[in-house]
N, C-alpha and C positions, 0 to 999 in steps of 0.2 A: 523599456524596463526589464532587467532580468531577474527572475526569482531564482535563487540558487540553492544548492545543497552542498554539504561538507561532510557528509556520513562516511564516505569512504573516497579513495584516491580518483577512481573513475569519474566520480561525481564532481570533485573539485576540477578536475581535467576539462570535463565538458563544460562547466560552469565558466571558466577562464576563457576557453576557446569561443563560447558565444558572446561573452563580453567583448572580446577583441572583434569578432565579426561585426556587431552592432555599432562598435567605435567607429566603424568605416563609413557610416551613413551619417556620423556626427562630423567627421572629417570631410565629407562630401558637401556639408551644408544642408542636407535634407532634413535633419534633425538638429535640435537645439540642446536637448539634455540627455544624459545616460545615467539611468538610476539603477543601482544594484541592491536588491534586497535579499532576505532570506538568511539561511544558516551560515554560507560563506561570509557574509558581510557581518553577522553577528561574531564569527569567531574570529575574523582575520580583518575586520575593516580598517582598523589603524595601520596594519601593515601595508594592506592593498592600496589605501590610499598614496602612499609612495611609489607603490610598483605600477599603479594604474592611473597617471594623471588624466587619462582620457574621460574617467568617469567624474561626474558632477556630485553625486550624493551616494553615500553607502547606508543604507537603511537595515538596521539589525531587526530580529524576529519579534521583538517586542515593541517595535515602533511603527509596524505597518500599517496601524489603525489610524495613523497621523500623517500618512503619505502624503495628502493633499496639502496640510498646512507646510510640511517640510519642503515640497518643491516650491510653494510660493514663497517660502522665506529663502530659498536658494536663489531665487530671481533677483532678490534685493541684496544679495552678498556680492562681495568682490570675487574675482575668478579664482579657482582651484578647488580641489575636492572638499567635501565636508562628509563627516561621519556622525550618524546618529545611532548610538548602540543600544542604551537603556537596559532594562531587564531582560532577563532570559525569554520571557514571553508576556504577552498581555493577553489575558483571556476576553474574547469577544462575546457578545451575547446577540440574540436574535435582532436587535436593532440595529446592528451594524451592517450597512448595505453590502451586497455581495453581487459579483457579476459572474455567473456561470460560465466556465470554459468546456464544460462537458457536453454530450448530446443532451437536448431539452428533456428527455425522459429519464435520465440518471443522474443523480447528484451524490456528492460526498458531504458527510456531517461531522464535524470535528467535535467530539464529546468531551475531549480533554486535552490538556497540553502537559509535557513533561514526563518524566519517568524516574521511579524510585529505585530501580533494580541497579545493581553495580555490577554487571556483566564485564569481564575481562577486556573484551574486544571492542567495546562500543563507547562511543564518545557523546551520545545523545544527551543523557543527564547533565553533562557539562555545558552543553550548547542550549538545552531547552529548560533546564532546572529541574526541580521536583515537581511532581505531578499535582494538577489542580483541575478539578472536573466542574464541568458546566451543570447548572441546575436542570432538573428533568423538565420544568415548565419552560424553560428557555428553549430547550431542544425541541419540544412539541411544537412551540409557536414557529419556530424556524422551518422545521418539517412540514407543517401545515401551509405555510406560505410557498414552500417548493412544490408541493402536490397542487395547489390552486394555479401555479404556473406551468402543470402538465407533467412533473415527474412522477414516474410510476416505480421506480427504484431507488432506495437509498442506502448508502454505503456507510456504515458507521465505522470511524477511524479514530485511533488515538495511538500514542506510542505503545500503551498497555491497555488495550480495550477492556480486558478482563477484570483490571483493578479500579475500573470506573467507579468513582463515588466513595470508594473506601475511607478515603481522606476527609471527607465531609461528616462522617459520624452522625448523619441524621436519616439513615433510611435509604439513601440513594444508592442504588446498585443497578448493574447491567440488566437483571430480571425486570426490576420496576421500569426502567427506561423502556424494554422491548415490549412490556405491557401496554404502557401509555402511546407507543407509537402504532401498535397493532390497531387501536382503535380510531385511527384517521382513515376516514373513507377515501378511497381512491389510490391508497398506498398499497401496491401489490406485493412489492418484494422488499425484504431487509436483508443486506449482506454484512456480516460481522468480519470486518478485516482487522489484522494484527492482534489477535487473541494472544494471551502468554499462559499457557496451562502449567508452567514450571517444564522443566526438561529432563531429557536422558542423562544418564550418569555413568560415565565410565572414568578410568583415570584421567583420560584427555579432557573431558567434559567437566571435571572438576577444577582443572585449570581455567576452564571458562567461567567459572563461578555459577554454573546453573545448580538447580536446587533439587531435581527429582530423580528417582531411581529408573532404570531402564524398565522395570516390571511395573513401575507406577505409571509411565506413560503409556504402556500397552493397556493396562487396566482402565485407564482413562480413554484410550480409543474404543475399546469394548463398551464401556458404559454408555458413551455418547452415540455409538451405533445402535445400540439396543433400545435407548431411550428416543431416537430420532431416526427411525429407519429411512433409508434413502438420503441421509445427510451427506453433503459433499464437503470434504476435508482438503485444505491445502497447507502446505508447510514450506518454510525456507531452510534451507542448510548451508553451511559453511565448511568448505574444504580448504586444507592447506593452512589450518590454525598452528601456531608453533608447537613443535613436538610432535605432530602428527605423523604415524607411520603408515606403512601399507596394511598393516592388520587393522588399524583404525578405519582406513577407507573401506575395507572388505566388510567390516562390521556394520558401516553406515549403509553400504550397497544391500546387504543383508536384511538389515531393518526396512529399507523402503519397499523391498520386494515382498517382505512378511507384512508390513503395515498395510501396504495397498493403498497409499494416500492417493487422491484423485489428481491433484494439481500441485507440482512441486517447483519451486525456484531454487537456484543454487548460486550462491557468491564465492568467489575467490576471496580468501581471507585477506583483508587489507590492513596493513601495519600502520596504525595511526597514532600519532603523538598525543600524549595526555591520557593514553589508556594503558593498563597494567600489562595487557598482552603486547603493547608494542616494545616493552622492553625485557620480554622473555629472550632466553636462549632459543637455539635450535629453530630459527625462522626458516620457513619453507620458501624454495627458490621458485621464481615466477614460472619456471618452465615446469617444474613439477606439480605446481598449482594446475596450470593449465591441462596438463596431462590427466590429473586427477578429476578436474571439472569435467572432461569429456567423457571420461569412463562411467562418471557417476550418471550423467545425463543419457548414456546409452542405456543404463539399467532402468532409468526412471522411464525412457521411452517405451519399453516393452511393457512395464507396468501401466501406463497411461493406455497405450493400445488395448490391453486387456480390459481396462475399465471400461473404455468406450465400446468395445465390441458388445459388452454385457449389456450395454443400453440399446443395441440394435433391435427393432421389433417393438419397443415400448413407446408409449406416447408420453411427451413431455410439453410443457407450456414453453414457448420461446417467444422473447421480447425482439420484435422486428428491429433490425439495425438499418436497412436500406440495401443498397447496391454496392459492390466492391467496384474496383477499378477494371474489372473483366465483365462487368454487367450482371453479377452473379447476386442473388438475393441472399441475405444473411440475416443471423439473429443470434442471441445468446439464451441459454437456458439459466434455471435459476443459480446453477452452479459453476457458472461460467463468469468470471469477473472481467469488468471490461479492461482491455489492452493487454491483458497479463496472461490470460487463458486462451484456450482454442475457442472456435466459433461455431456455429450450426450453419452450413450451407444448405439454403432451401430450394426445393424443386418445386416446380407447379405452384408458384406463390408469388403474389405481388401484395405482401402485408403492408399496410400503412407504418411508416417510422414510428415506432413507439407503442404499436399495438401489441397485445400480448395474445398470440395465437396458440392452438393445439398443433402438434407435428409428431409425426411417427419417424423414428429414427430407422434410416435405412442403410447407413454404411459407414466406414471410417475411412479419414482421410488425413493421414498423420495424426496430429493433435486435435484435428476439426472432426466434425459427425456431419454426415449428410442426412437430410431429412425432407420429407413430403407434408406440405401442409395439409391438414384437415380442415376443410370449410364448415366449421361448425361454431355456433356461438360459444365463446368462453368465458366462463364465469370468473372475475376478477375478484376472489376472497381476500380480505385483508390479510397481508402477510402470509401468501400461499406456502412459503418454505423460508428457511434459513439456512445460508451458507456460512461456514465458519472458515476462517484462515488462522492457523496457528503460526506465529512467526518465528522464524530462525531456530527450528528444534535441531540444534546443532551437534554434531558429533565432531 
């Protein structure tokens, strides 16, 4: 079974390559069925049915909760691919069984599906549909079940986390959800991923259909940092948007230096069919995108090193992750998201996996931080801190 993405070209290419790789197992007779699920199936399922006869079933994003019945149904059908598309999404609740694929101590909690924004470069609303938020009671019930299984850290996700609950018009808000989750005994960390605080505004950015001024985003960052001292911020940026000039890239680089955002991801603009930006003139060449991506990353590397150096000598709680391929013990602070940020390399430490321990930061190793464990009892207060990720704050 391949769960696919079709957000950008690289994701589509990786999905197709994975499907073809797994098709070899079926051809060899070691596997009987090949199932393709997710956004690629939702967006292109009917076209792919003709292109990829190796696939038995294509299941769209709105039908995954029926995957068992679909596979059983396919077994009773004649040969040939079958496509189940359905709605853009079906909002599951806490009663839908889930099989964790992350480390036992960390889990993702999807609080809403869909998006109501109309960003020029983004295809997500057409794939996922309009936003629909889950009730707080359902999310708390699911979170309690996860904590009972050993989860210490919950990562809240949605296409637009900050808009959680707005369309329900019944008092459901992100703040109310956080207050409810913070009462769960044993839940130590909550991370907010994919927040949408509106965005920077330059002539180029207006073409992206973003909504906030440059001064507005600066005031927002100042307010967050004054309200939550020590908060860790992440953002994602896009380089190579149609019409982007050298001056635009320089403004972007100057902004990340000024803003001092802790962790940054950068995407090369992907020209997507069905988007406003996909038909804009002045598309930027792949070579120029690559060059600008490297230059931006070099600038951000200096920012990240400066931020990490400022942490040296300080004590922070670290969630133990075990040993890496070189036998080194490692973990993550509250501000380091799994798989996408740096890690803490732990010295003088053999902490249990999933244990939260105190450590003193001693040095910097690229995007990673070196630290020494402090062998003291660590009090796990509910929701010791919150890390915030602003999505695609793009110039």
